[in-house]
N, C-alpha and C positions, 0 to 999 in steps of 0.2 A: 451044398450051396442053396438049393431050393428050399430046404427046411429052415435054413437060417433066414432067408428072405421072408418066408411066411411068419416066422417068429418076430422078425423085426417090424413087420407091418401090423402089429397089434396096436392099432391106434384108436383112441376114444372108446376102448372096450369092445370093438368089433373086429373080429379076425378077418383079414383079407386072404382069400384062398389062393391067390396067384399074383404075380407081379402086375401092377396096374398098367393100363393103357394110358397114353398121353396124347392130348390134343392141345397144341399150342397155337393160339389165334392172335395174330398181330394186326391191328388197324394202322393205317398210314396217315399221319398228320392229324389225328383225332385230338381235339382240344381237351384239356383237363376236365372241364365241366360239361362236356357234350352229352355223355350218356345220362339217362334218367337217374340212375342211382348216384351220380355225382352232382346232381342238381339241375341237369339240363331239361329243357322242354321237348327235345327230340324224343320221339316215341321209341324206346328200346326195351320192350317188355321181356325179351329173352335174356338180355344181359342183366337186367334188373333182377330177374329170378335167380340167375347164377350167382349174382352178388349176394342176394339175400340168403342163399343156401350155402354160402361158402365163406371165404375170408377176404375182406376188402382192405386194401392198403391205402394209406393217406400219403406216405412219403416213399414212393418207389421210383427209382431214378433210371432213366435211359441215357443214351449218349448224345441226345439233342439233335440227331439227324438220322435219316433212314438207314444208310448203309453202315455207318459205324455202330449203330445199335444192333443191327442184324449180325454184324461180325462178333460183337460181344455176346449177344444172345446165344448164338450157335456154338461158340467155342469156349466160353467161360473166361476169355482173355480180354485185355484191353484192346481196343481197335488198332492202336499202333503196333502191338505185338503180332497182329495178324496181317499187316500190310495195308490196312485201311484206316490210317490215322486221319485222313480227311474224306475223300470221296473215291468211288470206283471209277475206272475208265469207262466212259459211256460209249455207245455204239458209234458216235460221230468222232471220237477221239482216237488218235494213235497211241500205242503203248509208249511209255517213256522209260527206257532202260536205265537211264542215269539218275533216276530218282532215289533218294534214301529209302532203305527197306521199309520203314514205317509208313511211307507215302506212295508205295508202288501202285496202288489202285486196284488190287485184286487179292483174294485170299492166298496166303503163302503156304509153304509146305511145313512150317514150324507150328502148326496148330491142328487140332482134330475137332470135328464137329460132333454134336450130339448124335446125329444120324450114324456117323461112322462107329461110335462107341456102342450105341444100342443095337445096331445091326450085328456087330460081332457078338453081342450078348443074346441073340436069338429073336430080336424084334424085327417086324416088318416096318420099313421106314418110308413114309410117303410125304410128298409135298405138292401143294398147289398154290399158285399166286406169285408174288414178287420175290426174286432171288437177290439181285443187286449186290452181289459179292464178286463180280467179275464175269466178263462175257467174251473177251477177245481170245481166250484159250480154252479149249474144251476141257482140259484137266481141272478147271475150276468151276465147272458146271455142277448142278445138283447131283446128277447120277454119279459123277466122278468124285463127289464129296459125301457119299454115304447113303443117298436116297435110292430106293428101289424103283420108284416111279415119280415122275414130275410132269405137271401141266401148269404152265404159267408163262411169265415173262422174265427175261434175264436182265433187262434194263430197269431203271428206277421209276419209269412212268410210261404209260401208253394210253391211247384213247379207249374209252369204255365201250362204245358201240361198234366202232369200225377200226380195230387195231390193224396196223400195217407194219411190215418189216422195213427197217431193221428193228423197230420197237414193236414187235409183234408177239404172237403166241408160239410157244414151243410145247411139243409133246415128247417127253423123254429128251432125246438128243436131236430131235428133228423139228424144223420149222413147220408151222401149220399155215399154209398160204391163205386159206379162206375158212376161218373158224366158224363152225355152225352153232346156232343157238341150241342151248340145252333145255329151253322152256318153250312155252307157246308164244312168247314174245320175241322180239329181235335179240340178237346176241348182245350180252352185257357181261362184262368181265366178272363182276361180283357173283352173278348167278353161275357162270361157267366154272369159276374156281370152286364153288361149293359143290356143284353137281359132279365134277371130276373127282373131288375128294370123296364123295359118297360112293362113286363108281369104283375108285381104287379100293376102298374099304370092303365093298361087297364082293369084288373079284378076288380079294386077297385074304386079309386076316379075319374078316367076319365069316369067311367060308372055311378057313383052315384052323381057326381058334388060336392063332398065334397072337401074342401081345403086339401092340403096334404103337408107333410114334407118328402122328400126323401133324405136320407143320402147315397151317393154313394162313398164308400171308397175304391178306387183302391189299389191294392198292387204294381202296376207299378209305377216307374221303380225300386223298391226295388229288391235286389238280392233274388233268383238266376236269373242271366241275361239270359233270354230265349225269343226267338221271332221267327216269321215266316221267312224262309230263303229268300223269295223274298224281304221282307222289309230290311233285313240285307244287301243284295247285293246292294240295293238302296243307302246305306250310306257308305259302306266300303271305296270306293275311296275318299270320302270327308275327311275322317279322316287319310288318309295316309300322309297328310300335318302336322299332329301332334298337340299336345296340345299348343305349343307356338303360332302357327298360329291361332288356334281356339280361344284362349283367346284374342289375338290381334284383330281379326275380330269382336268378340262379343263386346269388348270394343269400337271399332270404331262405330258399329251400335248403341250402347247405347248412345254414345255422340251425334250422329246424331238425335236420337229420343228425345233428351232433358231429358233423364232420370236423369242425374246428374247435380248438380249446377256447374257453372263455377269454375275452380280451383281444382276440385276433382282430386285426384291422384289415379292411378292404381298401387297397390303395385307390386314390381318386383317378378319374380319367386323365391320361397324359395330356399335356397342353397341346400337343400336335394333333390329337384326334378331335375332330369337330363334334360339337353337340349335335345329336340327331336332328333336333328341331331347327338348327341353323341351316340345314340343307334345303335347296329348292325341292318342290314336290316331285319333279321327274327324277331327280337324283335319289330321293328316298325310295321311290317305287323301284328303280333299277337295283338299288342296294338290297332291298327286301327280296327281290327275285334271286340275287346271287346267294344270299344265305339260305333261301328256300331250296335251291338246287343242292347246296351242301347238305342240308338237313335230310333231304330225300335220299342222298347217297348213304348216310348213316342209317336211316330207317331201313333201307333195302339190305344193308349189311346185317343188321339185327335179324331181319326176317330170314335171311339165308342161314345164319347161325342156328336159328330155330329149326330149320329143316335138317341140319346136321345133328342137332340134339335129338330130334325125333327118330332119326336113323339109328342112333346109338341106343335109344330106348327100345325100339321095336326089335333090335338085334340082341337085346339082353346083356349088353356090355356097359350100359350107362353108369351103373352103380360103381363099377371098378375102373372108371375112366377119369383120370385127372384132367380137368379142363382149365387151362390158364389163358387169360385174356389181358392184353395190354395194348398201349399205343407206342409207336417207335419214337415219338418226340411230341412236343407241344404243338399248339395250333400254329399254322403257317401264315406269316405276315408278308409273304412274297407277293409282288405285283403292285406295290405302291399302296397308298392309303385306301383307295377305293377299288383295288383289284385291277385286273387287266383282261382283255379279250372280249369276245362276243358273247352276249347272253340273250338278248331279245329275239334274235333270229334263230329259231330252233335248229334249222338245218345247219347253219353256220356254227352254232354253239357245239353241236355234236360232231363237228369236224375239227374243232379246236384241239390244240395239243397242250396249251399251258394257261388257259383262262383260270383266273383265281379271284377270290372274294376280297382280299386285301387286309391291311393291318387293322382297320377299325373293327371288323368282325372278329379277327383273331383275338383282339383284346377281350371281347365278350366271351369267346369260346374258351378262354383260359381263366375265367373267373375263379378266384380273385387274385391270381398270380401275376407276377411281373414278367414282361418280355415274352419271347416266342421261340419257335423252332430256330435252331442254330446257337442260341445262347444257353449258358449253363445256370442262369437264374432259374427259379422254380418253374416259370412259365414255359421254358424251353425243354427242361429235363425231367419234370415230374409227370408221371404217367398214371392214368387209371389202371389199376392192376387187381385182378380177381383170381383166386385159386378155388376151384370147386371139385369136390371128390366125395360123393355120397357114402362110399364104403369106408372111407378113412378120415373124414373131416366133418365134424358136426357144424351146423350153421353157427356163425359167430355174430352175436348181437352188436358187439362193440367194433368200432373201426380199429384196425391194426395200425398202431402209430410207430412201430419199429422201422427205422430206416433200412431199406434194402435196395438192391439194384439188379439190373439186367444180368450182371455177372453171376448172380446166384441161381439162375435157372438151370444151367448145366449141372452144377453140383447137386441140386435138388432132385432132378430127374434121375441122375445116375444113382443117387442114394436110394431113392424109392424103388428103383428097378433092381438094386443089388449089383449094378455093373461097376467094374473097376476101370478107372481112368488109366490109359496106357502111358508108359514112360517114353515111347517113341512111336513115330508113324513112318513106315517104310524106311526104317533105319535112321531117321532124323530124330534126335532127342527133342522132347516136348517140355516146355515150361509147365509147371503145375497150374491148375485153375486158380484164378484170382479171387473167386467168390467163395461163399460158404453155403451149405445146405439150409433151406428154409424149414426143414423137417421139424425142428423144435417148435416152431410157431404152429405147424399143423397139429402138433400133439398138445398144444395149449401151454407150452413152456416158453420162457424168454429165449431170445436168439443168442444171448451172451456173445455178442460180436467182439472179435479181436481186430479184424482188419478195418481200416478206414475206407471211405468211398471217395475216390478221386477221378476227375475227368479232365480232358482237354479236347476242344474241337474248334477249329478255324480261328485260333487266337484267343478263344474264351477258355476259362479254366474255373475249376471248383474243387473244394475238398470238404467233405462232411466228416466231422470228428465229434461223435456224441451229439450234444445239443447245439454245437457250433457249426457254422458253415462259412468258409472262405470262398469268395467268388469274385470274378472280374470279367470284363469284356474287353476284347481287343488289346490284351496285355501281353500275349505270348507272341513275340516277334522272332524272325529268323536269327537275329543276333543275340537274343536273350529275352528277359522278362521285365516289363514296365511295372515294377512292384508298387508304385504309387497309385496304380489303378485298382488295387485290391479293395474289396468291401468285406465287411465282417458282420455276421448276424448271429444272434442267439436264436437259431432257427426253431428250437423246441418251443419257445414262447412266441416267436415272431415268424411263423411259417410263410407269411406273405412278403417278407424282406422289406419292411418299411422303416426300420431304425438301424442305420449303419453305425457300428461300434468300432470302426477301424481306428479312429483317433482316441477313443476312450479306452481301448484295450491294446496298446501297442505291443506289449510283451507277448500276448496270446497271438496277435497277428504275425509277429516275427517267427514264433515257434511253428505256427501252421504253415507259413510260407516255406520254412525249411523242410517241413514234411512233404509239402507238395513238390518242391524242387527235387528232393530225393526220389520221389515217385516218378517224376517226369523223366529224369535221366535214366532210371531203371527200365522204363517201358519204351523209351525211344522217341520221346517228343522232339528232341533235337538229335541230329541236324534236320533242318527243314529244307525241302526243295521246292520246285515249281508247283507241286501238288500239295504243298503245305497250306497253312491258313491264309486267308486274304489279309492284306495289310490293314484294312479298316472295316468298320461295320457297314452293313447295307441298310439304310433307313428308308422311310417312305419316299417315294419319288416326288419331286416338285411338279407343280402344274405349269406347263410350258407353252400350251397352245395359245397362239396369238400374242406371244410375249418375246421381248428381247431376252438374251441369255448372256450371263457373265459367269464364267467358271474360273475359280482361283485354286491353284494347287501348290503345295509345298511338299516336295518329294526328295528322296535321297537314294543314290545307287552308284556304285563304281562303273556300271554299264547298264543304264536303264533300258528296259525292253518290256513291252507288253502294255495292256490297257489299264489306265489308272481309273477312269470313270467312263461308264457307258450307260445310255438311257435310250431304250427303244430297239428298233430292228431295221430291216432292210427297206421298209416303206417310210417310216417316220422315226427319226432318232438322231442322236449325236454321240460322239465319243472323243475323248482326249487320250492319246496313247503315244508310245515311243516305238518306232519301227525297229527292224532287226539291226540297223546301223546306229541305234540310239538317237535318232532324230525326232524331235517333238512333232506331233501331228494333231490336227483338229479336223474331224470328219462330221459332216451333216448329211443326213438322208432326208430329202424333201420330195414327197410323193414318189419314192422309189429311186430318184436320181441322186447320185453321190456327188457332193461338193467337198473337196478336201484340201487342206493346207498342210504343207510340210516344210519344216525348217531346212535350210541349206546344209547345215553342218551338225555333226553329233555333239552331244553334251554329256556331262557326267558330274557326279558330286551332289552337293546340296543345291536344289534348284527351285525357283519359283516360276510357275507357268500360268498364264492367263489366256483363256479363249473367249472370244466374244462373237455373238450372232446378233446383228441388228437388222433393221429393215433394209439397209443398204449395203452393209459391209460384213465380211468375215475377217476376223483378226486373230493372230496368234502371237503372243508376246512371251519371251523367255528372259528371265532376269531383268524385267522391266523394259526390254528393248524389243521393238517389233521385228519378228522373225519371218512373218509371211502375212499377206493380206490379199483379198479377192472380193469381187462383187458378191452380195448375199442373195440367196434365193428367197429371202424373206422369212419371217417367223413361221414355225411349224403350224399348219392349219388345224391340227387336232392333237390330242394327247397320244403319245406313243403307247402301243399295246403292252410292251414289255417294261418292267420296272427299272429302277436305278441300281447299277451294280458297281461296286468299288473293288478294284484289283483284278478285274477280268472283263472280257467282252463276250457274253454268251451268244450274241448275234453279230454277223459280219457287217457292222455299220460302216467301218472303214476298210482299207486295203490290208486286212489281216485275216488269218484263219482262226476262228474261235477255238477255245476260249481265250487264248493269247494272254495268259496271266502275267501280271506285273512282277518283275524281279526288282525288289527294292523295298523301301519304306515310304508309306504315305503319312507324313507328319500332320498334314492339315489339308482340308478341302472345303470349298464353299460354292454353292450354286445359288445365284440370284436371278430370278425371272420376274420381269416387270412388264406391265402392259405396253405394247408397242404403240406409237402414235397412230391414231386412226383405227385402232382395233379394240375389241373388248376382251378382257381377260377371260380365259376359259374357267369353267366351274367343275 
């Protein structure tokens, strides 16, 4: 077998004397154009060098969110096939045993990870960073799913400077109560993940000369946005020019680098995103600070990757190590248009858990693509992706324009290692991997794709078939598919999705729709449960400080239960929801105090609900009739820190336990906020 592997790895005329090592690096919520080699102004010299010395992809697809991408990445299967068709069960949530298998919220027993296969093939398997594939059962933790060593977090996010349990640090299977800094500076997760990766390498495979697989899954630059102050100062002035300037300059650099084919159009700024120059000076200064913190996080990640590369070089294994770098989804627009949380007070900022930079900056970070994390348009699902392997891959001057996906990573690594994918795991039969090996591209040959690339996440869907892409948002519902929401693009010529050909190509649309439906039924998109997709999309949050509020909903359910709309948290916020008895409720948090209306009787079916907050009155109407009313605490005095959520309540604004997801359909919703008499609208 070893002789066959050596023969098989005669790539680019250079013989590789042993199976390669693998380093798989995943950034979290990194925008498409953030790294320097993708047109960004953030300083990423290490990533730029890896890109220049390897293969750079233009159309590499992820699953549009953290945990589904990780599930597909490590198993080679679609997220639904692994039990993570939507999200994992967070530390604050109980397990839901009645959920459909595709949405159970943790890695199931009907899949096998890269680590499990490579370890059986003689590799040392190491992981540092973010797991996010299940935490409530030990048998789904990294060591129980194939890794020899693990240092990192089981949940999807944690503080960078002062992580605390339950969203804290783990070493192997044990919680670390007080993680110590690995540098001369205070503890910072990006530094710690890198240092523990280097430590694991030096204590294991670099000493024993075993081949290794290292999975380095950074949480950067996912919220909470926190970084060292000297790095933030380095970037603050750069972003005072604003998102319009940043996007324009990134687009210019991308064109100069030949990233896009001739004739590619950059979509204009969406109407809901304000022009930078229209903002007051204090808002511009604050928004520049938010982006500077984000950029500092990316800068620090690149510096840490450089330390790992130096370790590989000094250990003599760099040449035969395949380094892969990608982002798990597009830029994150969560937190409303202008973001959320504290930024100016450094002490408070570094104690935040979810402060974010908002939709306007996410638009710039995804230059020139449409939409963001969560959506399967290019802005949510296209990732920077680099493969670098000095012993087996010559630097490629041209961009790789072959479509590929996160599902191809497992087949590629097993192919290069000479490892065989098993037919079963602990007696449980396994479906075959869904992807194909990228090895032909590494050898300078076409990929000769057979399989199409399909995805579904949180009600959004896509199908890539050659030069065509079928895509839609909020069209996959528990009861079926709203096919009228499909969009169709000739993506090979229109990679920024600017010309919808759905009406011009009805036959092609119908054929691709049928292909997507066949795929969806095969991988288990239906049936959907409470952990399935949200009924509607989550846009930017309205500005509500000092304003009256009118919320109109049109929903449908045989037994409505859960939060339809929520905005804010336990200090300032509001929510419209149905309680466990299907009674409509309207909750308002005003300086921490709860004011709540509840209808006297349950309702069901197709419903219209209106909630109003004025300077004097709280009102709840159902089917046009007043169901409850009470004196008002007055308009909210400031903007809520958390953004607007549709179909769930991440914060306990009302008398419910988060996330209390809505069971039913949200056909329409509208939020109107107008200046209250005697007050000035917030900005």
